[in-house]
C-alpha positions, 0 to 999 in steps of 0.5 A, spaced: 105 167 310 103 173 311 105 178 318 101 181 321 100 186 325 097 186 333 095 192 338 093 192 344 088 197 346 093 202 349 097 202 345 090 203 338 088 208 343 094 212 342 094 212 335 089 214 334 088 221 339 095 222 336 095 222 328 101 217 328 098 212 325 102 213 318 108 213 322 108 206 327 104 203 320 110 205 316 116 203 321 112 196 323 112 195 315 120 196 315 121 192 321 117 186 318 122 188 311 127 187 315 125 179 318 124 178 312 131 179 310 131 186 307 137 190 308 133 196 311 135 201 318 131 200 323 133 203 330 131 196 334 133 194 341 132 188 345 129 190 353 131 188 359 127 188 366 121 188 366 120 189 358 124 182 358 122 178 352 119 185 348 123 190 343 123 197 341 121 201 336 124 208 335 121 213 331 123 221 333 120 222 339 114 215 339 117 209 342 113 203 340 114 197 344 112 190 341 113 182 341 115 177 335 113 171 334 116 169 329 112 161 329 105 164 327 108 172 324 104 176 328 107 183 330 104 184 337 104 191 339 103 193 346 105 200 348 106 206 343 107 214 346 112 218 347 120 217 350 118 220 357 111 215 358 112 209 354 116 205 359 112 208 366 
């Protein structure tokens, strides 16, 4: 079964508005390879507090907040934004 990436409306709007689709998709593909067992370096952090259960992926000044459902093999991207705005 292949992995699927789903985006929230807000995440999709940011990606389209800022023209960063290639960067975001590229980082998420690297993450999927890492989940499959490849030794690829990704800047991944498990979040706490209000965002408990989510993970953060960093690409330059952009932060990608997402959930991982390994059973269904789905990455659900909740937010994509610049560092100062993503956690608000």
